[in-house]
Legacy VTK file of the C-alpha trace (Angstrom):
# vtk DataFile Version 3.0
C-alpha trace
ASCII
DATASET POLYDATA
POINTS 164 float
-78.346 -133.558 49.516
-79.427 -133.252 53.137
-81.461 -130.237 54.022
-79.005 -129.560 56.864
-76.449 -128.281 54.365
-77.701 -125.537 52.149
-76.144 -124.221 48.933
-73.900 -121.216 49.242
-74.689 -118.165 47.146
-72.205 -116.957 44.587
-71.649 -113.807 46.635
-70.857 -115.577 49.831
-68.599 -117.961 47.818
-66.720 -115.048 46.430
-66.303 -113.432 49.828
-65.188 -116.845 51.327
-62.604 -117.130 48.417
-61.355 -113.580 48.971
-60.932 -114.198 52.708
-59.083 -117.432 52.002
-56.799 -115.915 49.435
-56.032 -112.987 51.750
-54.773 -115.387 54.330
-52.605 -117.346 51.821
-50.008 -114.604 51.535
-49.261 -114.450 55.268
-45.513 -114.219 55.795
-45.482 -115.659 59.370
-43.653 -119.017 59.582
-44.140 -121.752 62.091
-41.157 -122.903 63.983
-39.862 -126.207 62.744
-38.759 -127.492 66.097
-40.211 -127.466 69.613
-43.884 -128.320 69.453
-44.416 -126.635 72.850
-43.687 -123.255 71.249
-46.490 -123.747 68.808
-49.051 -124.812 71.389
-48.078 -121.903 73.663
-48.666 -119.513 70.679
-52.003 -121.017 70.082
-52.986 -120.836 73.766
-52.783 -117.004 73.864
-49.718 -115.362 72.498
-50.840 -115.065 68.860
-54.182 -114.820 67.084
-54.538 -117.841 64.943
-58.206 -117.162 64.071
-57.269 -116.333 60.443
-56.164 -119.903 59.942
-59.570 -121.119 61.177
-61.286 -118.713 58.807
-59.058 -119.834 55.834
-59.843 -123.484 56.516
-63.611 -122.580 56.880
-63.477 -120.821 53.478
-61.854 -123.817 51.813
-64.523 -126.011 53.486
-67.268 -123.847 52.008
-65.739 -124.194 48.587
-65.542 -128.029 48.990
-69.183 -128.116 50.118
-70.240 -126.090 47.143
-68.449 -128.595 44.872
-70.138 -131.492 46.730
-66.771 -132.670 48.125
-67.827 -133.400 51.696
-64.710 -135.539 52.501
-62.419 -132.516 51.951
-64.824 -130.188 53.722
-64.600 -132.444 56.773
-60.802 -132.252 56.723
-60.814 -128.525 56.366
-63.331 -128.060 59.132
-61.457 -130.332 61.598
-58.335 -128.284 60.754
-60.239 -125.074 61.452
-61.314 -126.453 64.790
-57.649 -126.845 65.754
-57.448 -123.088 65.774
-60.909 -122.293 67.134
-61.922 -125.338 69.129
-65.002 -123.745 70.811
-66.643 -122.199 67.773
-70.299 -123.310 67.790
-70.584 -122.445 64.140
-67.640 -124.596 63.071
-68.824 -127.451 65.263
-72.333 -127.245 63.705
-71.008 -127.085 60.205
-68.733 -130.130 60.867
-71.782 -131.994 62.214
-73.708 -131.190 59.102
-70.824 -132.399 56.865
-70.458 -135.562 58.867
-74.102 -136.330 58.403
-73.629 -135.980 54.640
-70.650 -138.387 54.887
-72.785 -140.918 56.805
-70.674 -140.598 60.019
-73.698 -140.299 62.335
-71.910 -141.057 65.662
-69.276 -138.464 64.974
-71.878 -135.951 63.873
-73.769 -136.669 67.151
-70.644 -135.838 69.182
-70.109 -132.504 67.470
-73.779 -131.644 67.561
-73.888 -132.289 71.317
-70.920 -129.999 71.848
-72.603 -127.299 69.797
-75.739 -127.487 71.932
-73.636 -127.523 75.158
-71.999 -124.321 74.014
-75.177 -122.630 72.724
-78.202 -124.276 74.409
-80.617 -121.631 73.192
-79.678 -121.897 69.501
-82.744 -123.540 67.952
-80.795 -124.527 64.761
-78.266 -126.463 66.754
-81.045 -128.162 68.715
-82.891 -129.020 65.470
-79.736 -130.494 63.959
-79.130 -132.585 67.075
-82.813 -133.820 67.015
-82.382 -134.709 63.356
-79.276 -136.753 64.089
-81.042 -138.512 66.973
-83.974 -139.152 64.583
-81.568 -140.793 62.012
-80.083 -142.909 64.738
-83.576 -144.180 65.685
-83.512 -142.436 69.063
-86.847 -140.896 68.597
-87.518 -140.131 72.230
-84.439 -137.912 72.454
-85.269 -136.301 69.071
-88.796 -135.373 70.136
-87.645 -133.966 73.495
-85.055 -131.793 71.800
-87.454 -130.752 68.983
-90.196 -129.861 71.388
-87.832 -127.693 73.575
-88.205 -124.291 71.850
-89.133 -121.788 74.566
-89.608 -118.800 72.311
-91.327 -120.385 69.295
-94.403 -122.521 68.498
-93.616 -126.084 67.782
-95.612 -127.568 65.019
-95.421 -131.362 65.086
-95.062 -133.298 61.883
-97.487 -136.158 62.779
-100.224 -137.159 65.065
-97.819 -139.811 66.518
-95.507 -137.126 67.713
-98.370 -135.349 69.506
-99.437 -138.526 71.327
-95.817 -139.300 72.328
-95.436 -135.823 73.854
-98.620 -135.958 75.961
-98.030 -139.378 77.410
LINES 1 165
164 0 1 2 3 4 5 6 7 8 9 10 11 12 13 14 15 16 17 18 19 20 21 22 23 24 25 26 27 28 29 30 31 32 33 34 35 36 37 38 39 40 41 42 43 44 45 46 47 48 49 50 51 52 53 54 55 56 57 58 59 60 61 62 63 64 65 66 67 68 69 70 71 72 73 74 75 76 77 78 79 80 81 82 83 84 85 86 87 88 89 90 91 92 93 94 95 96 97 98 99 100 101 102 103 104 105 106 107 108 109 110 111 112 113 114 115 116 117 118 119 120 121 122 123 124 125 126 127 128 129 130 131 132 133 134 135 136 137 138 139 140 141 142 143 144 145 146 147 148 149 150 151 152 153 154 155 156 157 158 159 160 161 162 163
């Protein structure tokens, strides 16, 4: 398993399941006709964040079970309801890395860094993806850009590349 995705503790899994199950009993129905009504509701009239959280909880369960394909589906569904969530974008990038879809992971990791440029974990994930795609120059630039922490290079080769 890639170090980008960490195992979830039993407590956080229980909390995620409780959150997901609390959203299951929602009585609200989607209209069967007129897609424009649904999109206008999503754009501001109603709060659909609970659907994003529900899908995120299901994705966490899938990740815990090692089912990254289903986790990818749930996270993409969650992004339909919360499209600018850096956390969902980063989690989807991690899952796509696990699924071997590096170009897709790169796209979502870039969006995460664009939304939160000071997030060191997002920058680290993007640098890791660049590294796996053999784009070492971009990986080193990203990994060395940590304004509030001390960067400790992994090898002498990285030091010489930075100072050139």
